[in-house]
LOLUM-716458 format. One line per 10 residues: number of its first residue (from 1); their letters; for each residue x, y, z of C-alpha. Coordinates in steps of 0.25 Angstrom, whole numbers, plus 5000, padded with zeros to 4 digits. Layout:
LOLUM-716458
NUM) a) X:Y:Z | ...
This chain:
LOLUM-716458
1) mtvsiliflp) 5157:5064:4971 | 5157:5053:4960 | 5155:5052:4945 | 5142:5045:4947 | 5136:5059:4951 | 5140:5064:4937 | 5134:5052:4930 | 5121:5051:4937 | 5117:5065:4938 | 5114:5067:4923
11) viaalvvllf) 5106:5054:4924 | 5097:5060:4936 | 5097:5073:4929 | 5092:5067:4916 | 5080:5060:4924 | 5077:5073:4931 | 5077:5081:4918 | 5067:5072:4912 | 5057:5077:4922 | 5058:5091:4916
21) knnwakhaal) 5052:5097:4904 | 5057:5107:4893 | 5066:5118:4899 | 5066:5112:4913 | 5073:5100:4907 | 5083:5108:4901 | 5086:5116:4913 | 5087:5104:4922 | 5096:5097:4912 | 5106:5109:4912
31) tfsiveliia) 5105:5110:4928 | 5109:5095:4929 | 5120:5096:4919 | 5126:5108:4926 | 5125:5100:4939 | 5133:5089:4932 | 5143:5099:4928 | 5145:5104:4942 | 5147:5090:4947 | 5157:5087:4936
41) gillsrfvpd) 5164:5100:4941 | 5164:5095:4955 | 5170:5082:4951 | 5181:5090:4943 | 5184:5099:4955 | 5187:5086:4963 | 5194:5079:4952 | 5209:5076:4954 | 5215:5076:4940 | 5223:5063:4941
51) atfqfvtdip) 5222:5050:4934 | 5212:5043:4944 | 5197:5041:4943 | 5189:5050:4953 | 5175:5051:4958 | 5173:5036:4955 | 5160:5028:4957 | 5162:5013:4956 | 5150:5005:4960 | 5144:4992:4955
61) wipkfgiyfn) 5134:4992:4944 | 5133:4978:4939 | 5145:4972:4946 | 5141:4958:4942 | 5147:4962:4928 | 5158:4971:4933 | 5150:4984:4930 | 5152:4996:4939 | 5147:5010:4939 | 5162:5015:4939
71) vgidgismim) 5164:5029:4936 | 5175:5039:4939 | 5182:5052:4933 | 5197:5054:4929 | 5203:5065:4921 | 5198:5060:4908 | 5184:5057:4913 | 5183:5071:4920 | 5185:5078:4906 | 5173:5070:4901
81) vllstllvpl) 5165:5073:4913 | 5167:5088:4912 | 5164:5087:4897 | 5151:5080:4899 | 5146:5089:4911 | 5151:5102:4905 | 5144:5100:4891 | 5131:5094:4895 | 5126:5107:4902 | 5131:5115:4890
91) iilttyqhqy) 5124:5106:4881 | 5111:5107:4889 | 5113:5123:4888 | 5114:5122:4873 | 5100:5117:4872 | 5093:5128:4880 | 5089:5135:4866 | 5082:5122:4862 | 5069:5116:4865 | 5069:5100:4865
101) knanvfyali) 5056:5091:4865 | 5057:5083:4878 | 5068:5091:4883 | 5069:5083:4896 | 5072:5071:4889 | 5083:5078:4880 | 5090:5084:4892 | 5089:5071:4900 | 5096:5063:4889 | 5107:5074:4889
111) lfmqagmlvv) 5109:5071:4904 | 5108:5056:4903 | 5118:5057:4891 | 5128:5065:4900 | 5127:5054:4911 | 5131:5043:4901 | 5143:5051:4896 | 5147:5053:4910 | 5147:5038:4912 | 5156:5036:4900
121) ftaldgflfy) 5166:5047:4905 | 5167:5041:4919 | 5164:5026:4918 | 5175:5017:4923 | 5167:5004:4920 | 5166:5000:4905 | 5152:4995:4906 | 5148:5009:4913 | 5156:5016:4902 | 5147:5009:4891
131) vgweaalipi) 5134:5012:4899 | 5138:5027:4899 | 5142:5026:4884 | 5128:5021:4880 | 5120:5029:4890 | 5126:5042:4883 | 5122:5037:4870 | 5107:5034:4873 | 5103:5049:4876 | 5110:5055:4865
141) yficslwggq) 5103:5045:4855 | 5090:5051:4860 | 5094:5065:4860 | 5098:5064:4846 | 5086:5056:4841 | 5075:5064:4848 | 5081:5078:4847 | 5090:5077:4835 | 5088:5082:4820 | 5080:5077:4809
151) nrirvtlkff) 5089:5064:4806 | 5091:5061:4821 | 5085:5047:4821 | 5094:5042:4810 | 5107:5049:4815 | 5105:5046:4829 | 5102:5031:4826 | 5116:5031:4818 | 5122:5037:4830 | 5116:5027:4840
161) iytfsgslfm) 5120:5015:4831 | 5134:5020:4830 | 5137:5023:4845 | 5129:5011:4850 | 5136:5001:4841 | 5150:5007:4845 | 5146:5006:4860 | 5143:4991:4858 | 5157:4988:4853 | 5162:4995:4865
171) lvgiiflylq) 5153:4987:4874 | 5159:4974:4869 | 5173:4980:4871 | 5169:4983:4886 | 5163:4970:4889 | 5175:4963:4883 | 5184:4971:4892 | 5175:4967:4904 | 5177:4953:4901 | 5192:4954:4900
181) tpektydifh) 5193:4960:4914 | 5196:4949:4925 | 5186:4956:4934 | 5175:4957:4924 | 5174:4972:4925 | 5172:4984:4917 | 5181:4993:4925 | 5189:5002:4916 | 5202:4999:4924 | 5201:4985:4922
191) fynltlhplq) 5199:4987:4907 | 5212:4995:4907 | 5219:4984:4914 | 5215:4973:4904 | 5226:4967:4895 | 5219:4963:4883 | 5225:4957:4871 | 5228:4967:4860 | 5218:4961:4850 | 5207:4961:4861
201) qswvywaffl) 5210:4976:4864 | 5209:4979:4849 | 5195:4973:4848 | 5190:4980:4860 | 5197:4993:4856 | 5189:4994:4844 | 5176:4990:4851 | 5178:5003:4860 | 5184:5011:4848 | 5171:5009:4840
211) afaikmplfp) 5162:5015:4852 | 5171:5026:4855 | 5174:5030:4840 | 5159:5031:4837 | 5156:5039:4849 | 5167:5050:4846 | 5165:5048:4834 | 5178:5044:4827 | 5179:5043:4812 | 5173:5034:4805
221) fhtwqpdtyt) 5163:5032:4817 | 5158:5046:4816 | 5147:5046:4806 | 5136:5046:4816 | 5141:5059:4822 | 5139:5071:4812 | 5124:5066:4810 | 5121:5064:4825 | 5128:5077:4829 | 5120:5085:4818
231) eaptagtmml) 5106:5078:4821 | 5107:5078:4836 | 5101:5090:4844 | 5113:5099:4848 | 5113:5095:4862 | 5114:5080:4858 | 5126:5084:4848 | 5133:5091:4859 | 5132:5079:4869 | 5137:5070:4858
241) ggimlkmgiy) 5148:5079:4853 | 5152:5086:4866 | 5152:5074:4875 | 5148:5061:4870 | 5158:5059:4859 | 5169:5060:4870 | 5164:5047:4875 | 5171:5040:4864 | 5184:5048:4866 | 5183:5045:4881
251) gvirwmiptl) 5181:5031:4879 | 5193:5029:4871 | 5202:5036:4882 | 5195:5029:4894 | 5192:5016:4889 | 5197:5012:4875 | 5212:5015:4874 | 5215:5012:4889 | 5208:4999:4889 | 5213:4994:4875
261) plgyiqwfst) 5227:5000:4874 | 5232:4989:4865 | 5220:4990:4856 | 5222:5005:4855 | 5237:5003:4851 | 5234:4993:4841 | 5224:5002:4834 | 5231:5015:4837 | 5230:5022:4824 | 5216:5018:4819
271) plilaiigiv) 5208:5027:4829 | 5218:5038:4828 | 5217:5038:4813 | 5202:5038:4813 | 5202:5050:4822 | 5211:5057:4813 | 5202:5054:4801 | 5190:5058:4808 | 5197:5072:4811 | 5199:5075:4796
281) yasiiaftrk) 5187:5068:4791 | 5177:5076:4801 | 5185:5089:4798 | 5183:5088:4783 | 5168:5084:4784 | 5166:5096:4793 | 5171:5105:4782 | 5160:5101:4774 | 5148:5102:4784 | 5138:5113:4782
291) dgkrlvayss) 5130:5110:4795 | 5137:5116:4807 | 5133:5106:4817 | 5138:5095:4807 | 5151:5102:4805 | 5153:5102:4820 | 5150:5087:4821 | 5161:5084:4811 | 5171:5093:4818 | 5168:5086:4831
301) iahvgliaag) 5172:5073:4824 | 5185:5079:4820 | 5188:5084:4834 | 5184:5071:4841 | 5193:5064:4831 | 5205:5072:4836 | 5201:5069:4850 | 5201:5054:4847 | 5214:5055:4840 | 5220:5061:4852
311) vfawtysgvq) 5215:5050:4861 | 5219:5039:4851 | 5233:5044:4851 | 5233:5041:4866 | 5243:5051:4870 | 5242:5060:4882 | 5240:5072:4874 | 5229:5066:4865 | 5221:5060:4876 | 5222:5073:4885
321) gamiqmlshg) 5219:5081:4873 | 5207:5072:4870 | 5202:5075:4885 | 5202:5090:4884 | 5197:5090:4869 | 5185:5082:4872 | 5181:5093:4882 | 5184:5104:4872 | 5177:5097:4861 | 5165:5095:4869
331) inivgmffiw) 5164:5110:4872 | 5167:5114:4858 | 5157:5104:4851 | 5146:5108:4861 | 5148:5123:4857 | 5149:5120:4843 | 5136:5112:4842 | 5129:5123:4850 | 5134:5134:4841 | 5127:5126:4829
341) diisrrlntr) 5115:5124:4838 | 5113:5139:4840 | 5115:5141:4825 | 5105:5130:4821 | 5095:5135:4831 | 5095:5150:4827 | 5097:5148:4812 | 5091:5134:4810 | 5103:5129:4802 | 5117:5124:4804
351) ridelggiak) 5122:5125:4789 | 5134:5133:4789 | 5132:5139:4775 | 5119:5146:4780 | 5126:5153:4791 | 5135:5165:4792 | 5137:5178:4800 | 5132:5174:4813 | 5143:5181:4820 | 5138:5194:4816
361) vapkfaiafl) 5124:5192:4823 | 5129:5183:4835 | 5143:5187:4840 | 5142:5179:4853 | 5139:5167:4846 | 5150:5169:4836 | 5160:5170:4847 | 5156:5158:4854 | 5155:5150:4840 | 5170:5155:4837
371) iivlgtvalp) 5175:5151:4851 | 5169:5137:4849 | 5175:5135:4835 | 5189:5140:4841 | 5188:5129:4851 | 5183:5119:4841 | 5195:5122:4832 | 5205:5121:4844 | 5210:5135:4844 | 5221:5137:4854
381) ltngfigefm) 5215:5143:4867 | 5202:5135:4865 | 5198:5122:4871 | 5200:5114:4858 | 5215:5117:4857 | 5221:5110:4868 | 5214:5097:4866 | 5217:5097:4851 | 5231:5101:4853 | 5233:5089:4863
391) llngvfeanq) 5225:5079:4854 | 5234:5083:4842 | 5246:5081:4850 | 5242:5068:4854 | 5239:5063:4840 | 5253:5069:4836 | 5259:5060:4846 | 5252:5048:4841 | 5254:5051:4826 | 5259:5064:4820
401) wlgvvagltm) 5253:5062:4806 | 5239:5059:4813 | 5242:5071:4822 | 5243:5080:4810 | 5230:5075:4804 | 5223:5077:4817 | 5227:5091:4817 | 5218:5093:4806 | 5206:5094:4815 | 5211:5107:4820
411) ilgavymfrm) 5214:5113:4806 | 5201:5107:4799 | 5193:5110:4811 | 5197:5125:4811 | 5194:5126:4797 | 5180:5121:4797 | 5176:5127:4810 | 5180:5141:4807 | 5174:5140:4793 | 5161:5136:4800
421) yknvmqgetn) 5162:5148:4809 | 5165:5157:4798 | 5153:5152:4790 | 5143:5153:4801 | 5148:5165:4809 | 5155:5175:4800 | 5151:5182:4787 | 5138:5189:4785 | 5124:5184:4791 | 5114:5179:4782
431) altvtftdis) 5098:5179:4783 | 5099:5167:4792 | 5111:5171:4801 | 5107:5185:4803 | 5096:5180:4813 | 5106:5173:4822 | 5105:5177:4836 | 5117:5177:4846 | 5118:5167:4857 | 5112:5170:4871
441) gsetlvlgii) 5107:5163:4883 | 5111:5148:4885 | 5119:5149:4871 | 5128:5160:4876 | 5130:5152:4889 | 5134:5139:4882 | 5143:5145:4872 | 5149:5154:4882 | 5153:5142:4891 | 5158:5134:4879
451) caliiavgiy) 5167:5146:4874 | 5172:5148:4888 | 5176:5133:4889 | 5183:5133:4875 | 5191:5145:4879 | 5194:5141:4894 | 5198:5127:4890 | 5206:5132:4879 | 5214:5142:4887 | 5216:5133:4899
461) pqpilhisda) 5214:5118:4896 | 5223:5114:4908 | 5212:5111:4918 | 5205:5101:4908 | 5218:5095:4904 | 5222:5093:4919 | 5209:5085:4922 | 5213:5074:4912 | 5228:5075:4912 | 5231:5064:4922
471) avkelvhtvt) 5221:5054:4918 | 5225:5055:4903 | 5240:5054:4906 | 5237:5041:4915 | 5228:5035:4905 | 5237:5038:4893 | 5249:5033:4900 | 5242:5020:4905 | 5237:5016:4892 | 5250:5020:4884
481) lkfsqvkp) 5257:5010:4893 | 5248:4999:4888 | 5252:5002:4874 | 5266:4995:4877 | 5258:4982:4877 | 5257:4981:4862 | 5267:4985:4851 | 5262:4998:4844
């Protein structure tokens, strides 16, 4: 079994789903996404957690220009594959209480987007990586612009311009690296072996950085995110926040720093400081938000800022923490957006100051909401704790003062998240919230799975850490050796 099965099944599934109408399209999409998860599980069962790439497919695509369909999975990629294949069926399940016009197109776009993201997470060819990067952007643009909120056209256009512009800089960088290889190839290992002048590395480093920083998003390239998350349909927001933003972090780990270590070391402090600023800035803004979905959007910027800081610190603890935290953040953010989708659908509002007392009329919903909040604020024995602990440790190793400031993400996050929960769930019910009904059916199933994952990963994270351990150690060690080529 090879990775190509994982990539092409969602494409085929998307085409098949187009043949169905209404609920049949929904059921077909869910079935295909579960099959995709099973295939990922089979690959995981056969995966050897060392530093090698496995299940490789390497066939000529446009050999005249050195372009190959070259994909494979190591421990770093496997975490991202699990993230993608686990969240997509959950996201489709969250839509079971919605009715979408042209539902077959909606679900086909979700599956096609999944295929594009899997290309990004498994590509070993720079050109193929770029193709997957853009292929994932196209369906989310249509998902947001066709099924989004009232301001969807303006917001989605801004999102598209931001991300597409950044991608063009990355494409220029990829082509430049291709031209520097003696074999004229886009192969990632040939990129790793290039010995470019530090000035060349700096320019290409920033070309990649713009694309990845916009996608995460990293301060100050984040301005598209809150509006897009708010206006997008909930499933689109989940795809963006749960999976797609991880493409930027993964790109830094897999492509940018290993290929351009001297560029990284020359600009070491800049992205790290931007990530820390983003943590504090987004947390402060989250305090002032009255719209629950928008508050969660800003909290995502803060948490992703910490993940980025851990990666840019480039220590084993920071990068390994980023791997498990990307998985945990994806689970938590999907749960949090689903919580607000349920509230919005039942009460037709997301304003926190209009709510209160929901726990009295919906105890199952209150318990699920609390568990997701606890995972989000990184309470020990929840999935968010081990990742944030390792990330902060990584930042401390790089710079103690920045580590102290980065730690604010846990303190500030706990304050605004618990305050949100208190205002929404506790106190007395009002004329609006007294009509709230408890979760049932697919809602209970989705929230039950998410809560189980939050607790299971929190109590015993070792199986997840073991998957990426060898690959992270090898990559961090190999790149660190290259730092000696330039004086700090």
